[in-house]
N, C-alpha and C positions, 0 to 999 in steps of 0.2 A: 820361822816357827809359825804355828797357826794361832789365830786369835782365841783368847780364853772367853769364857762366859761366866756370869755371876748372877745370882738370883736378885740382887738389889742394885748393884752398880751397872750402869749402861756399858755395853761392850766398848764403845768409843772412849769411855772414861777410865778404863782399866790401864794401869801403868806397868811398864816392863823394864826390867834391868837385865842387861846382857853383859856377861863377863867371860874372860878366857883364862885358862890355866894350862899347865903342861902335865898335870896329873888329874885323874878323875876324883881322887880322894880330896883334892883341894876345893872342889865345888859340888859335893854331893849332898849338901844340906843348905837350907835357907840361911842359917847363920854364917856358913862359910862364904856363900855368895855375897851376903851383905858385908862381910869383912874385907872383901877384895878392894884394893885401892889403886890409885895411879893409872898407868897406861893399860892395866888389865881390865879396866871398866870400859866397855865398848859402847854402852848406852846406860844412862843412870835414870831410872824411874821416869819414863816418858810415856805420856798417854797416847794410845792408839797408834803406836809405831811398832810394827811387827816384822820389819826387815832391816838389816844393816849390812853394808859392805865393809869387809874387814881387809885392811891392808897392813903392810909392815911385818908380816909373819916370816919366820926363819925357815928356809928350805930344810927338808928332812926332819922337821920337828913335829911331833904329835901335839895337837891342841885339843882341849876339851872346852866346849862352850856350854854355858848354863844360863837359863833364863828364869827369873822369878817374876811372877805377876802379882800386883798389889791392887786391892779394891779400895773404894773410898773410905771404908772403915779401918783400913790398915792391915786387913787379913792378907796373908801371902801364901802363894803356892809355887812349888818348884817344878819346872819341866824337867824331864829326864835329861841329864847332861849328854851332849853328843860329841863324839870323837871325830876329828877330821885330820 
């Protein structure tokens, strides 16, 4: 995913959370992405990290990946979930 921008927080200080699910409905809001637990969290609010290698996926299974970005004030924004 591409780096986000913010009017106050430096781009390198923005934090990203990446999760996976097997349905888009499970990750189509910030609250749903924040509710993901366990092995479906691929990256948990890490600053300035906008790439992740994903392993351990099951063949012939659709996955939806969602990213939430958080600024220094705690404001969050959801990237459009992607289906792979």
